[in-house]
GUKE-755836 format. One record per residue (C-alpha): residue in three letters; chain; x, y, z. Coordinates in pm, 1 decimal, padded with zeros to 6 digits, always signed. Layout:
BEGIN
 res chain     east    north       up
 ALA     A        X        Y        Z
...
% end
This chain:
BEGIN
 res chain     east    north       up
 MET     A +17316.7 +09657.0 +02228.6
 ASN     A +16964.7 +09675.1 +02381.0
 ARG     A +17046.5 +09372.3 +02599.2
 ILE     A +17363.2 +09542.6 +02725.4
 ILE     A +17175.3 +09862.9 +02808.0
 LEU     A +16903.0 +09661.5 +02987.3
 ALA     A +17162.2 +09473.2 +03189.0
 LEU     A +17331.8 +09799.2 +03290.7
 LEU     A +17000.0 +09949.4 +03395.1
 LEU     A +16920.1 +09644.3 +03604.8
 PHE     A +17262.3 +09663.0 +03770.4
 ILE     A +17221.2 +10032.3 +03849.9
 THR     A +16876.7 +09985.2 +04003.1
 LEU     A +16971.5 +09682.9 +04216.7
 PRO     A +17026.2 +09774.9 +04583.6
 ILE     A +17392.1 +09808.8 +04675.7
 ARG     A +17477.8 +09560.1 +04948.4
 ALA     A +17560.1 +09748.1 +05267.7
 SER     A +17894.7 +09657.5 +05424.7
 PHE     A +17886.1 +09893.0 +05724.5
 ILE     A +17639.4 +10045.9 +05964.4
 LEU     A +17696.0 +10401.6 +06080.1
 LEU     A +17538.5 +10544.6 +06394.1
 PRO     A +17540.1 +10920.0 +06328.1
 MET     A +17593.9 +11117.4 +06649.2
 ASP     A +17510.1 +11463.4 +06519.0
 GLU     A +17172.2 +11635.3 +06550.6
 VAL     A +16994.3 +11372.5 +06335.6
 GLN     A +17039.2 +11096.7 +06596.6
 THR     A +16709.8 +10996.2 +06760.2
 ASP     A +16867.0 +10863.2 +07081.9
 HIS     A +17228.9 +10955.6 +07147.1
 LEU     A +17238.9 +10779.7 +07483.8
 LYS     A +17115.8 +10441.0 +07363.2
 ALA     A +17362.5 +10462.9 +07072.1
 TYR     A +17643.1 +10418.5 +07326.3
 GLY     A +17464.1 +10109.6 +07451.4
 ILE     A +17458.7 +09974.0 +07095.9
 ALA     A +17835.1 +10030.1 +07067.1
 TYR     A +17893.7 +09853.5 +07398.7
 TRP     A +17664.1 +09566.7 +07296.1
 MET     A +17864.0 +09513.9 +06976.5
 LEU     A +18186.5 +09495.5 +07174.9
 THR     A +18033.4 +09219.2 +07388.2
 LYS     A +17979.7 +09026.2 +07059.9
 ASN     A +18352.4 +09055.3 +06979.6
 ILE     A +18269.4 +09286.4 +06689.3
 PRO     A +18508.2 +09583.1 +06658.6
 VAL     A +18370.5 +09937.2 +06670.2
 ASP     A +18526.3 +10237.6 +06501.9
 TRP     A +18472.4 +10563.0 +06689.1
 LEU     A +18493.6 +10841.2 +06430.9
 LEU     A +18617.7 +11133.0 +06637.4
 ASN     A +18471.5 +11470.1 +06533.3
 TYR     A +18291.8 +11311.2 +06238.2
 ARG     A +17923.8 +11401.2 +06265.9
 GLY     A +17937.6 +11443.8 +06642.5
 GLY     A +18158.9 +11142.0 +06709.0
 SER     A +17977.7 +10870.9 +06514.9
 PHE     A +18022.2 +10494.8 +06546.9
 ALA     A +18080.6 +10254.6 +06256.2
 PHE     A +18045.3 +09874.3 +06253.7
 PRO     A +18073.1 +09591.9 +06001.6
 TYR     A +17725.9 +09523.1 +05865.8
 ASP     A +17520.1 +09281.6 +06071.7
 LYS     A +17151.1 +09206.8 +06029.5
 ASN     A +17108.9 +09160.8 +06405.4
 LEU     A +17259.1 +09504.5 +06462.0
 GLU     A +16996.9 +09655.0 +06230.9
 LYS     A +16724.6 +09490.1 +06436.3
 GLU     A +16876.5 +09603.7 +06763.5
 CYS     A +16892.8 +09965.3 +06644.8
 LEU     A +16527.4 +09949.7 +06545.9
 ILE     A +16429.5 +09799.8 +06882.6
 ARG     A +16619.4 +10069.5 +07074.2
 ASN     A +16507.1 +10352.7 +06843.7
 VAL     A +16865.0 +10439.6 +06747.1
 LYS     A +16905.3 +10599.2 +06406.6
 PHE     A +17146.6 +10417.6 +06176.1
 GLU     A +17262.3 +10442.1 +05816.6
 THR     A +17374.7 +10157.3 +05592.9
 ILE     A +17701.7 +10236.3 +05416.7
 ALA     A +17853.8 +10062.8 +05115.2
 ASP     A +18222.1 +09969.9 +05106.3
 ALA     A +18314.7 +10253.7 +04872.9
 SER     A +18132.3 +10513.8 +05081.5
 MET     A +18292.3 +10393.5 +05402.8
 SER     A +18635.1 +10399.7 +05240.6
 LYS     A +18573.1 +10760.3 +05135.5
 ILE     A +18469.5 +10857.5 +05489.9
 LEU     A +18783.7 +10700.7 +05636.3
 GLN     A +18996.9 +10864.0 +05369.3
 ASP     A +18851.4 +11205.1 +05450.2
 ILE     A +18903.0 +11147.1 +05822.9
 ALA     A +19267.0 +11049.0 +05765.3
 ASN     A +19340.8 +11379.3 +05589.3
 PRO     A +19603.4 +11549.9 +05809.1
 GLU     A +19438.8 +11884.6 +05745.7
 VAL     A +19111.4 +11791.8 +05916.3
 ASN     A +19063.6 +11751.8 +06291.5
 MET     A +18922.9 +11398.3 +06283.8
 ASP     A +19042.6 +11047.1 +06353.0
 ALA     A +18913.4 +10690.2 +06366.8
 VAL     A +18975.0 +10501.6 +06691.2
 ARG     A +18921.6 +10127.6 +06711.3
 LEU     A +18731.2 +10006.2 +07017.8
 GLU     A +18819.2 +09645.6 +07093.4
 LYS     A +18664.7 +09507.3 +07412.0
 PRO     A +18392.4 +09618.5 +07653.4
 PRO     A +18529.6 +09767.4 +07975.3
 LYS     A +18424.4 +09598.8 +08298.8
 VAL     A +18233.2 +09870.0 +08481.9
 ALA     A +18203.8 +09912.2 +08859.4
 VAL     A +17995.1 +10175.0 +09035.4
 TYR     A +18090.1 +10270.4 +09391.1
 SER     A +17762.9 +10300.8 +09577.5
 PRO     A +17590.3 +10169.8 +09893.3
 LYS     A +17381.9 +09863.4 +09811.4
 THR     A +17074.3 +10044.3 +09947.6
 ASN     A +17087.9 +10315.3 +09680.3
 ASN     A +16846.1 +10305.1 +09387.0
 PRO     A +16978.8 +10317.6 +09026.3
 TRP     A +16846.9 +10673.2 +08991.0
 ASP     A +17037.5 +10798.3 +09296.1
 ASP     A +17319.4 +10915.2 +09073.2
 ALA     A +17351.3 +11020.9 +08711.9
 VAL     A +17587.5 +10743.0 +08606.2
 THR     A +17378.3 +10446.5 +08718.6
 LEU     A +17076.3 +10623.9 +08572.8
 VAL     A +17232.0 +10654.7 +08227.4
 LEU     A +17388.6 +10307.3 +08239.5
 GLU     A +17045.1 +10160.3 +08303.2
 TYR     A +16893.8 +10367.6 +08022.8
 ALA     A +17169.6 +10286.4 +07772.4
 GLU     A +17159.0 +09917.4 +07874.5
 ILE     A +17525.9 +09901.1 +07968.4
 PRO     A +17594.6 +09640.3 +08241.1
 TYR     A +17771.9 +09735.5 +08561.3
 LYS     A +17844.2 +09596.2 +08907.3
 VAL     A +17776.7 +09787.3 +09228.7
 ILE     A +18062.3 +09767.0 +09477.5
 TYR     A +18130.6 +09948.0 +09800.5
 ASP     A +18384.8 +09973.3 +10081.0
 GLU     A +18384.6 +09603.6 +10166.6
 GLU     A +18472.2 +09495.7 +09811.3
 ILE     A +18734.9 +09766.0 +09764.7
 LEU     A +18908.8 +09692.7 +10092.8
 ASP     A +18896.3 +09324.1 +09997.3
 ASP     A +19104.8 +09413.0 +09688.4
 GLU     A +18834.0 +09342.0 +09429.6
 LEU     A +18904.6 +09653.0 +09219.6
 HIS     A +19144.0 +09458.0 +08998.6
 LEU     A +18840.7 +09277.7 +08852.9
 TYR     A +18729.0 +09600.1 +08678.9
 ASP     A +18860.1 +09842.0 +08418.4
 TRP     A +18650.6 +10143.8 +08511.8
 LEU     A +18526.7 +10278.0 +08845.7
 HIS     A +18267.6 +10548.0 +08904.0
 LEU     A +18223.8 +10752.8 +09221.5
 HIS     A +17930.7 +10991.4 +09269.8
 HIS     A +17790.9 +11179.2 +09569.7
 GLU     A +18021.6 +11016.4 +09822.4
 ASP     A +18205.3 +11197.3 +10101.1
 PHE     A +18554.2 +11055.6 +10148.0
 THR     A +18635.4 +11294.3 +10436.0
 GLY     A +18400.9 +11115.7 +10677.9
 GLN     A +18170.3 +11416.6 +10726.7
 TYR     A +17852.8 +11253.7 +10587.3
 GLY     A +17826.0 +11494.5 +10296.6
 ARG     A +17818.5 +11790.6 +10535.2
 PHE     A +17441.5 +11761.9 +10560.7
 TRP     A +17454.1 +11804.5 +10940.0
 GLY     A +17359.4 +12173.1 +10943.6
 ALA     A +17034.0 +12125.0 +10752.3
 TYR     A +16940.9 +11761.9 +10821.6
 GLN     A +17089.4 +11659.9 +11158.5
 PHE     A +16741.8 +11572.5 +11293.0
 ALA     A +16616.9 +11399.4 +10977.7
 ASP     A +16559.2 +11023.6 +11008.0
 TRP     A +16743.8 +10949.3 +10683.1
 TYR     A +17052.5 +11141.1 +10799.0
 GLN     A +17066.2 +10974.5 +11138.9
 LYS     A +17025.1 +10632.6 +10979.2
 GLN     A +17304.9 +10709.2 +10730.7
 VAL     A +17541.0 +10810.1 +11011.7
 ALA     A +17458.4 +10492.4 +11206.3
 ASP     A +17514.8 +10275.3 +10896.7
 TYR     A +17850.9 +10438.0 +10819.0
 GLU     A +17972.0 +10409.1 +11178.2
 LYS     A +17868.8 +10044.6 +11196.5
 ARG     A +18043.4 +09966.2 +10867.7
 ALA     A +18365.2 +10137.1 +10976.5
 LYS     A +18366.7 +09943.9 +11306.2
 ASN     A +18298.4 +09611.8 +11133.0
 LEU     A +18588.8 +09678.2 +10897.9
 GLY     A +18823.7 +09745.6 +11189.0
 PHE     A +18837.9 +10126.0 +11195.5
 ASN     A +18776.3 +10364.4 +11485.0
 LYS     A +18634.3 +10642.0 +11267.1
 VAL     A +18444.2 +10672.4 +10941.6
 SER     A +18707.7 +10922.3 +10819.0
 GLU     A +18981.1 +10660.6 +10867.2
 GLU     A +18781.9 +10394.4 +10685.3
 LYS     A +18702.5 +10626.6 +10391.9
 LEU     A +19068.4 +10727.0 +10364.9
 ALA     A +19165.5 +10359.6 +10336.7
 VAL     A +18912.7 +10320.7 +10053.2
 ALA     A +19042.6 +10635.4 +09881.1
 LYS     A +19398.4 +10500.9 +09892.0
 LYS     A +19289.0 +10167.8 +09741.6
 ILE     A +19122.4 +10359.8 +09457.7
 LYS     A +19440.6 +10561.6 +09409.2
 ASP     A +19636.8 +10236.9 +09377.0
 PHE     A +19377.8 +10116.1 +09124.3
 VAL     A +19442.8 +10421.3 +08907.2
 MET     A +19818.3 +10391.1 +08952.8
 GLY     A +19801.5 +10035.8 +08816.6
 GLY     A +19613.4 +10135.1 +08501.5
 GLY     A +19252.1 +10174.9 +08612.5
 PHE     A +19011.9 +10440.7 +08485.9
 MET     A +18838.5 +10648.7 +08753.8
 PHE     A +18543.7 +10878.6 +08685.2
 ALA     A +18390.8 +11090.3 +08962.3
 MET     A +18104.1 +11337.6 +08986.0
 CYS     A +17958.4 +11578.4 +09238.6
 SER     A +18101.7 +11559.8 +09593.6
 ALA     A +18309.9 +11249.5 +09519.4
 THR     A +18553.5 +11472.4 +09329.8
 ASP     A +18676.1 +11732.8 +09577.9
 SER     A +18609.3 +11522.7 +09890.2
 TYR     A +18827.9 +11248.9 +09741.0
 ASP     A +19124.0 +11481.7 +09687.8
 ILE     A +19079.6 +11644.2 +10029.7
 ALA     A +19075.0 +11305.5 +10204.3
 LEU     A +19404.9 +11210.6 +10042.7
 ALA     A +19564.4 +11546.5 +10126.5
 ALA     A +19447.8 +11517.9 +10489.2
 GLU     A +19591.8 +11172.9 +10553.7
 GLY     A +19674.4 +11144.1 +10923.5
 ILE     A +19510.2 +11480.7 +11005.3
 ASP     A +19178.7 +11528.2 +11187.1
 ILE     A +18982.9 +11774.5 +10970.0
 CYS     A +18638.6 +11673.8 +11105.0
 PRO     A +18455.4 +11903.5 +11348.5
 PRO     A +18324.0 +11717.2 +11656.4
 GLN     A +17971.1 +11706.6 +11509.9
 PHE     A +18103.3 +11437.9 +11273.5
 ASP     A +18357.6 +11235.0 +11472.1
 TYR     A +18295.4 +11338.7 +11836.7
 ASP     A +18639.7 +11487.7 +11899.2
 ALA     A +18813.4 +11814.7 +11822.8
 ILE     A +18952.7 +11908.7 +11485.1
 ASP     A +19331.3 +11944.6 +11462.2
 PRO     A +19387.1 +12318.5 +11517.5
 ASP     A +19678.9 +12306.3 +11273.8
 ALA     A +19494.6 +12098.4 +11010.2
 GLN     A +19508.9 +12356.3 +10731.0
 ARG     A +19886.2 +12398.1 +10748.2
 LYS     A +19943.8 +12021.8 +10756.5
 LEU     A +19754.2 +11944.5 +10433.3
 ASP     A +19970.8 +11776.0 +10170.1
 TYR     A +19822.0 +11876.9 +09833.1
 SER     A +20069.0 +11656.4 +09646.4
 LYS     A +19876.9 +11346.4 +09757.7
 GLY     A +19563.5 +11446.5 +09566.4
 PHE     A +19501.0 +11429.0 +09192.7
 ALA     A +19356.0 +11763.8 +09095.9
 PHE     A +19360.4 +12045.7 +09348.9
 LYS     A +19606.9 +12267.4 +09536.4
 ASP     A +19619.4 +12560.5 +09779.6
 TYR     A +19254.2 +12537.6 +09884.8
 THR     A +19122.0 +12610.8 +10233.5
 ILE     A +18917.4 +12342.7 +10408.4
 SER     A +18589.5 +12433.1 +10580.0
 THR     A +18587.9 +12386.5 +10957.8
 ASN     A +18234.0 +12519.9 +11004.0
 PRO     A +17992.8 +12222.7 +11041.6
 TYR     A +17700.1 +12441.6 +10932.1
 GLU     A +17863.8 +12511.4 +10597.2
 TYR     A +17750.7 +12291.3 +10306.6
 GLU     A +18099.3 +12284.9 +10155.3
 PHE     A +18417.0 +12085.7 +10208.0
 SER     A +18654.3 +12361.9 +10104.6
 SER     A +18708.5 +12667.5 +09887.1
 ILE     A +18740.6 +12449.0 +09571.4
 ASP     A +18370.5 +12445.0 +09483.7
 VAL     A +18205.3 +12750.3 +09328.8
 PRO     A +17951.6 +12932.4 +09550.6
 GLN     A +17600.2 +12793.7 +09578.1
 VAL     A +17471.8 +13140.8 +09491.5
 ARG     A +17635.3 +13212.6 +09155.2
 GLN     A +17600.7 +13526.1 +08946.9
 ILE     A +17426.1 +13353.7 +08660.6
 GLU     A +17069.7 +13256.3 +08572.5
 GLU     A +16972.2 +12901.4 +08481.3
 ASN     A +16870.5 +12986.2 +08124.0
 ILE     A +17218.4 +13118.2 +08042.2
 ASP     A +17422.6 +12876.2 +08254.2
 TYR     A +17634.0 +12682.0 +08003.2
 PHE     A +17987.6 +12548.0 +07985.2
 SER     A +18193.0 +12505.7 +07669.8
 LEU     A +18393.3 +12200.7 +07564.5
 PHE     A +18748.2 +12244.4 +07441.2
 ASP     A +18850.8 +12136.9 +07093.4
 PHE     A +19142.9 +11895.9 +07101.1
 SER     A +19346.8 +11748.8 +06818.6
 ALA     A +19177.1 +11418.7 +06737.8
 LYS     A +19495.2 +11278.8 +06583.4
 TRP     A +19733.4 +11383.5 +06861.9
 ASP     A +19518.6 +11417.0 +07174.6
 GLN     A +19295.0 +11116.4 +07138.7
 ILE     A +19191.2 +11067.5 +07501.5
 PRO     A +19067.8 +11425.7 +07561.6
 SER     A +18908.8 +11415.3 +07215.1
 MET     A +18716.8 +11099.1 +07306.2
 LEU     A +18610.3 +11249.0 +07638.6
 THR     A +18466.3 +11559.9 +07471.9
 GLN     A +18279.0 +11403.7 +07178.6
 ASP     A +17936.8 +11566.6 +07159.8
 HIS     A +17681.5 +11706.5 +06917.3
 GLU     A +17688.2 +12034.1 +07112.1
 LYS     A +17999.5 +12223.8 +07217.4
 LEU     A +17800.3 +12447.0 +07451.4
 VAL     A +17648.9 +12226.0 +07722.4
 LYS     A +17381.3 +12316.4 +07976.7
 GLY     A +17520.3 +12372.3 +08324.0
 PHE     A +17382.5 +12195.5 +08631.1
 MET     A +17443.8 +12217.3 +09002.7
 GLY     A +17532.0 +11972.8 +09277.9
 GLN     A +17690.3 +11966.9 +09619.3
 THR     A +18006.4 +12025.9 +09418.2
 THR     A +17898.5 +12221.1 +09110.1
 ALA     A +18229.2 +12323.1 +08949.2
 TYR     A +18587.9 +12406.9 +09041.0
 LYS     A +18749.2 +12747.6 +09091.7
 LYS     A +19038.3 +12751.5 +08849.1
 GLN     A +19289.8 +12897.2 +09093.3
 TYR     A +19277.8 +12572.8 +09291.7
 ILE     A +19342.5 +12337.8 +08996.8
 LYS     A +19693.9 +12197.2 +08958.5
 SER     A +19888.9 +12311.3 +08653.2
 ASP     A +19919.9 +11962.6 +08502.4
 VAL     A +19542.2 +11903.5 +08503.4
 LEU     A +19364.0 +11919.3 +08167.7
 ILE     A +19048.2 +12131.4 +08158.8
 LEU     A +18796.3 +11969.0 +07922.7
 GLY     A +18501.5 +12202.3 +07985.4
 GLU     A +18470.6 +12545.4 +08143.9
 ASN     A +18256.3 +12850.6 +08199.7
 LYS     A +18513.7 +13110.6 +08105.8
 SER     A +18305.8 +13411.8 +08210.6
 LEU     A +18282.8 +13279.0 +08568.9
 ASN     A +18637.4 +13136.2 +08573.4
 GLU     A +18494.7 +12790.3 +08652.0
 ALA     A +18617.4 +12451.4 +08534.5
 LYS     A +18335.2 +12197.8 +08501.7
 TYR     A +18505.7 +11893.6 +08351.4
 ILE     A +18872.8 +11805.5 +08416.5
 HIS     A +19106.0 +11516.0 +08349.3
 GLY     A +19447.8 +11386.1 +08438.5
 THR     A +19678.7 +11086.7 +08454.5
 TYR     A +19828.9 +10908.7 +08751.9
 GLY     A +20070.0 +10622.4 +08704.1
 LYS     A +19936.5 +10400.2 +08426.7
 GLY     A +19576.5 +10511.3 +08468.7
 THR     A +19356.5 +10817.6 +08433.4
 TRP     A +19098.7 +11007.4 +08636.6
 THR     A +18819.6 +11242.0 +08527.1
 PHE     A +18616.5 +11478.2 +08746.5
 TYR     A +18278.5 +11617.6 +08635.8
 GLY     A +18113.9 +11880.2 +08857.1
 GLY     A +17740.8 +11870.7 +08933.2
 HIS     A +17487.7 +11603.8 +09024.4
 ASP     A +17253.5 +11544.7 +08727.5
 PRO     A +17295.0 +11699.8 +08379.7
 GLU     A +16916.8 +11720.0 +08331.5
 ASP     A +16820.5 +11833.0 +08682.5
 TYR     A +16956.6 +12185.3 +08720.4
 GLN     A +16931.5 +12224.5 +09098.0
 HIS     A +16899.4 +11874.2 +09240.3
 ARG     A +16763.1 +11869.1 +09595.3
 VAL     A +16713.5 +11593.2 +09852.1
 GLY     A +16384.6 +11418.4 +09775.7
 ASP     A +16353.3 +11540.2 +09416.5
 PRO     A +16192.5 +11288.7 +09175.8
 LYS     A +16425.5 +11090.0 +08952.4
 THR     A +16513.6 +11214.4 +08605.5
 GLU     A +16331.6 +11034.6 +08323.4
 LEU     A +16598.2 +10994.0 +08056.8
 ARG     A +16342.9 +10887.2 +07798.7
 LEU     A +16255.5 +11257.9 +07798.2
 HIS     A +16621.0 +11352.2 +07736.9
 PRO     A +16756.1 +11097.8 +07483.1
 ASN     A +16977.2 +11361.7 +07321.8
 SER     A +17129.6 +11502.9 +07640.4
 ALA     A +17467.6 +11657.9 +07564.7
 GLY     A +17556.3 +11658.9 +07936.1
 TYR     A +17487.1 +11287.5 +07976.6
 ARG     A +17690.9 +11208.7 +07665.5
 LEU     A +18005.2 +11318.5 +07848.7
 ILE     A +17945.7 +11046.4 +08108.5
 LEU     A +17910.6 +10781.9 +07838.2
 ASN     A +18226.9 +10900.5 +07662.6
 ASN     A +18409.0 +10802.4 +07982.3
 ILE     A +18249.7 +10457.8 +07973.3
 LEU     A +18371.1 +10381.6 +07621.4
 PHE     A +18716.2 +10536.0 +07600.2
 PRO     A +18885.8 +10259.2 +07804.9
 ALA     A +18789.4 +10024.1 +07519.5
 ALA     A +19011.9 +10211.7 +07273.1
 LYS     A +19307.6 +10035.3 +07116.6
 LYS     A +19621.2 +10195.5 +07251.7
 LYS     A +19854.8 +10362.3 +07005.7
 PRO     A +20214.8 +10234.6 +07011.7
 GLN     A +20442.3 +10456.5 +07218.0
 LYS     A +20687.8 +10671.7 +07026.8
 THR     A +21054.0 +10601.3 +07087.8
% end
């Protein structure tokens, strides 16, 4: 009997062999942003990742791997070792139809492209900044590659502070005499001419239409800041001169507003374009630069979606905070009255009637627009120093960008018949 008791005691005190590793994504996580990089890294090793929607902030689970343990320690990502029985219980709880959770299998790493001039630095936009920090690989492409039909090589495309209307970001009023602005104009005009176009606006429209075809064919497009509204406006203004002469040296079409075709764009309707070259806006879509809210109370809230039935919006809104700090940009947020009825609002400031984060489908693909320039730089200005993400490893605003990186890796559910 004593031998049996001793054997049982030894069995109980032996460490239980871990079969899974869990990356918790709630408030206990030491580095939320690098955790996404760990998930991406595992996919590159052909190891499946389970994204546990709404479970502890949208945690990730992997089959146990000693190398994964080491990698988490190197990157300072908090992890927990989970035994088979415990993992089975977690999945069982998640599967309960009465709880708003689900487990989504991620299968392969998306091929990521960032639309940016080759002269830009990685910290020139929030997406390249967080990709570098999270150690997620990407390829920089620009007009030449897109017009040469290279988009099919990628699953996911990001656009940031680009101006697809050919008005150079509407910086003319404040920076027309600045060396950097004049050089940018010269570079854009030279590129358009080399690519066979008479105007920058015509060349940018051709790029916008190629991107639209990319989405139609099943691509995933994610845009921030001025690349959101300027993209839609460029499509709606196809064949119409909406540029004041300060940008393209000839007169604007006096009937441009009436001729706009809103159906050609993804997200917006019924807006009025700006014809004043001194105005730092493309149209009435963007919220005013002077908003009736102070920085310390400027937040937007994320919607709760059904994890089991609305998986894509659920993936896009996974976060450890449902109230996210606001931040400004050339395009800060979208006035709701100009958003099409079929567009899904993922995040909003209800008190100001602003949509911050929106999503939709087009053809076989999807697009997502996120207002603002940098989630950890409230009022980003030309010449501001770059954001140091090591100081913001738990940024809820940056997590939304990384959700967009990973969701194309999700295994598609079979269509209902």
